[in-house]
C-alpha positions in Angstrom: 108.8 17.6 -80.1 112.4 17.2 -78.9 112.8 20.9 -78.1 111.0 24.2 -77.9 112.2 27.8 -77.5 110.3 30.2 -75.2 110.6 33.8 -74.2 110.1 35.0 -70.6 110.9 37.9 -68.3 112.1 38.2 -64.8 111.5 41.1 -62.4 112.9 42.4 -59.2 110.2 40.5 -57.3 112.2 37.3 -57.8 114.8 38.6 -55.3 112.4 38.9 -52.4 113.5 37.1 -49.2 117.2 36.7 -50.1 117.4 35.8 -53.7 115.8 34.2 -56.8 113.8 31.1 -56.3 112.3 30.2 -59.6 111.9 31.2 -63.2 108.3 31.3 -64.5 107.7 29.8 -67.9 104.6 29.8 -70.1 102.6 27.0 -68.4 100.8 25.7 -71.4 104.0 25.4 -73.5 105.7 23.6 -70.6 102.8 21.2 -70.2 102.7 20.3 -73.9 106.5 19.8 -74.0 106.4 17.5 -70.9 103.5 15.5 -72.3 105.0 15.0 -75.8 108.3 13.8 -74.3 106.7 11.7 -71.6 108.4 13.6 -68.8 105.5 13.7 -66.2 105.9 10.8 -63.7 102.6 9.2 -62.6 101.2 11.0 -59.7 103.8 13.8 -59.7 103.8 17.4 -60.9 107.5 18.0 -61.6 110.5 16.4 -63.3 114.2 16.7 -62.8 116.0 18.9 -65.3 119.6 20.0 -66.0 120.0 23.8 -66.0 122.4 25.5 -68.4 123.3 29.2 -68.6 124.1 30.2 -72.2 125.5 26.7 -72.9 127.3 26.1 -69.6 126.0 23.4 -67.3 125.6 24.9 -63.8 123.1 22.9 -61.7 120.0 20.7 -61.6 116.5 21.8 -60.8 112.8 20.8 -61.1 110.3 21.9 -63.7 106.8 22.1 -62.3 104.0 20.9 -64.6 101.2 22.7 -62.7 102.8 26.1 -62.6 105.5 26.2 -65.2 108.1 27.1 -62.5 111.7 26.1 -62.9 113.3 25.8 -59.4 116.9 25.6 -58.3 118.0 28.7 -60.2 120.2 30.5 -57.6 123.4 30.0 -59.5 121.7 30.7 -62.8 121.3 34.4 -62.1 124.9 34.7 -60.9 126.3 33.0 -64.1 124.1 35.3 -66.3 125.2 38.4 -64.4 121.7 39.3 -63.2 121.6 41.4 -60.1 118.9 42.3 -57.6 118.9 45.9 -58.8 117.6 44.8 -62.3 113.9 45.5 -62.7 113.0 43.8 -66.0 115.0 41.6 -68.3 114.0 39.3 -71.2 115.3 35.8 -71.3 115.3 33.1 -74.0 114.7 29.6 -72.7 115.3 26.4 -74.7 113.8 23.2 -73.4 115.3 20.1 -75.0 115.3 16.4 -74.5 118.2 15.2 -76.7 119.9 13.0 -74.1 118.7 10.8 -71.2 117.9 13.8 -69.1 115.7 16.9 -70.0 117.7 20.1 -70.2 116.9 23.8 -70.0 119.3 26.5 -71.5 118.7 30.1 -70.5 120.0 33.1 -72.5 119.9 36.8 -71.8 118.2 38.6 -74.7 119.5 42.1 -73.8 123.0 42.8 -75.3 125.8 43.6 -72.8 125.8 47.3 -74.0 122.7 49.3 -74.4 121.5 49.7 -78.0 124.2 47.3 -79.2 123.0 45.5 -82.3 122.8 41.7 -82.0 125.4 40.1 -84.2 124.2 37.9 -87.0 126.2 34.9 -85.8 124.6 35.0 -82.4 121.3 33.9 -83.9 122.3 32.1 -87.1 119.9 30.8 -89.7 120.0 27.1 -90.3 118.6 25.0 -93.1 114.8 24.7 -92.5 113.8 21.5 -90.7 110.1 20.6 -91.0 108.3 20.6 -87.7 105.8 18.0 -86.6 102.2 18.7 -87.7 100.7 15.9 -85.6 98.0 16.9 -83.1 99.1 16.8 -79.5 97.4 16.3 -76.2 97.2 18.8 -73.4 96.1 17.6 -70.0 93.8 20.0 -68.3 92.4 19.7 -64.8 89.0 18.4 -66.1 89.7 16.8 -69.5 92.2 15.8 -72.2 92.1 17.8 -75.4 93.7 17.3 -78.8 95.1 20.4 -80.5 96.2 20.8 -84.1 99.3 22.7 -85.5 98.1 24.9 -88.4 101.1 27.2 -88.0 103.6 24.3 -88.5 101.6 23.0 -91.4 101.6 26.4 -93.1 105.4 26.8 -92.6 106.2 23.3 -93.8 104.1 23.7 -96.9 105.6 27.1 -97.8 109.1 25.8 -97.2 108.5 23.0 -99.7 107.0 25.5 -102.1 110.2 27.7 -101.9 112.4 24.6 -102.4 110.4 23.8 -105.6 111.3 27.3 -106.8 115.0 26.5 -106.3 115.6 28.4 -103.1 117.0 27.2 -99.8 114.8 28.4 -96.9 116.3 28.7 -93.4 115.1 29.5 -90.0 116.4 30.4 -86.5 115.1 30.4 -83.0 113.3 33.7 -83.7 112.7 33.8 -87.4 110.0 31.5 -88.9 111.5 31.4 -92.4 114.1 33.3 -94.3 116.1 33.4 -97.5 119.7 34.8 -97.6 119.6 35.3 -101.4 117.5 37.2 -102.2 117.3 38.4 -98.6 113.7 37.8 -97.3 112.1 37.3 -93.9 108.8 35.5 -93.6 106.4 35.7 -90.6 103.6 33.1 -90.7 100.3 33.4 -88.9 97.5 30.8 -88.7 94.2 32.8 -88.9 91.5 31.3 -86.7 88.7 33.5 -87.8 87.9 36.9 -89.2 88.1 38.6 -85.8 91.7 37.6 -85.4 93.1 39.6 -88.4 93.9 42.7 -86.5 95.9 41.0 -83.7 97.8 38.8 -86.2 98.7 41.6 -88.6 99.8 43.8 -85.7 102.0 41.0 -84.3 103.5 40.2 -87.7 104.3 43.8 -88.5 106.2 44.2 -85.2 108.1 41.0 -85.5 109.1 41.5 -89.2 110.5 45.0 -88.6 112.3 43.9 -85.4 113.9 40.9 -87.2 115.0 43.0 -90.2 116.6 45.6 -87.9 118.4 43.0 -85.8 119.4 40.5 -88.4 118.9 41.4 -92.1 118.8 45.1 -92.8 118.4 44.6 -96.5 115.7 42.0 -96.4 112.3 42.3 -97.9 109.4 41.3 -95.6 106.6 38.8 -96.3 103.4 38.2 -94.2 102.3 34.6 -94.8 98.7 33.9 -93.7 96.8 30.7 -93.7 93.8 32.4 -95.4 93.5 35.0 -98.1 94.4 38.4 -96.7 91.6 40.9 -96.9 92.2 43.9 -99.2 92.1 46.4 -96.4 95.0 44.6 -94.6 96.9 44.1 -97.8 96.8 47.9 -98.4 97.8 48.6 -94.8 100.8 46.2 -95.0 102.1 47.4 -98.3 101.4 51.2 -98.1 102.4 51.7 -94.5 105.1 49.1 -94.1 106.2 47.8 -97.5 105.3 44.2 -96.3 104.2 41.8 -99.0 101.4 39.2 -98.5 101.1 35.5 -99.3 98.6 32.7 -98.6 97.7 29.3 -99.9 95.7 28.9 -103.1 94.7 25.4 -104.1 97.9 23.4 -104.2 100.1 26.5 -104.5 100.4 30.0 -103.1 99.3 33.5 -104.1 102.3 35.8 -103.6 102.1 39.6 -104.0 104.6 41.0 -106.5 106.2 37.6 -107.0 108.6 38.9 -109.6 110.1 41.4 -107.1 110.4 38.9 -104.2 111.5 35.9 -106.2 113.4 37.1 -109.4 114.8 33.6 -110.1 112.5 30.6 -110.0 114.7 27.8 -111.3 112.2 24.9 -111.3 108.6 24.2 -112.1 106.0 23.3 -109.5 102.5 22.0 -109.5 102.0 20.0 -112.8 104.5 22.0 -114.8 103.4 25.6 -113.9 106.2 28.1 -114.4 105.8 30.6 -111.5 107.3 33.4 -113.6 104.7 32.9 -116.3 101.6 32.4 -114.1 99.2 35.3 -114.4 97.8 36.8 -111.2 97.3 40.5 -111.8 93.6 40.2 -111.4 93.9 38.2 -108.1 92.7 41.1 -106.0 89.4 41.0 -107.9 88.9 37.2 -107.7 86.8 35.5 -105.2 88.1 32.8 -102.8 86.2 30.2 -104.8 87.9 31.2 -108.0 91.3 31.2 -106.4 90.8 27.6 -105.1 90.3 26.4 -108.6 93.7 27.6 -109.8 96.7 25.4 -109.2 100.4 26.4 -108.8 101.5 30.0 -108.2 99.8 33.3 -108.5 101.5 36.6 -108.3 100.0 39.9 -107.4 
């Protein structure tokens, strides 16, 4: 886990008593990152870190394990053009450990001009790089727990699947997975249980529409779930938002209207199954048990 990208906000309360004193980051993410990179000195609750403002080194500070606070940020706000009269502003934060010293790079999310569209080259897509699926440890006050990474496992598996079809999946700091030709944006969600469908679908809908508006206006949208998407949510996604659905089936994936999303599948996958010839029109009516017995690709 060399680096992670987080999103945070600052408010005018940071300027109380003469100026900004810290940036508050999601504590659990900071703790996981510090543990995986071995950055927590024994008996201490903070580590030294280099601070960058949009790629420019400005100072050094400390990242606190117990609170997620980054201290030593007085020059950071000046370099980013943040003033005390600002009330709320989103920031992207990249934590990395690619040299001998951990680094944090802070970016303003809001464009310089109001309603200005973010340029494509400001958040470019890169060839997809599989992320670690290994469980990681999180130190809590009372115990040490191991957590899995179902989201990364789902993305890595679907990326391999797309490569088998002859496509070149990419991603960026905001987009889970995308294709430039044909233009497609994928948002993946690991479904914990049946009660989590509403929150995950709502989040995916908002993210997919935002990413298409900001980055790829002509892209089709795909909701990738770790479990079979219930019929009611498939109808909502397609009829209200024109968002396709996909999920794992055996060793392959069910993909809604695959011919429309992937018009050219140039290679065979899963024991010689040709995705364009696989029959899946009756998928909506099949049970999960029946789905699990079918290898390769299904299309809706």
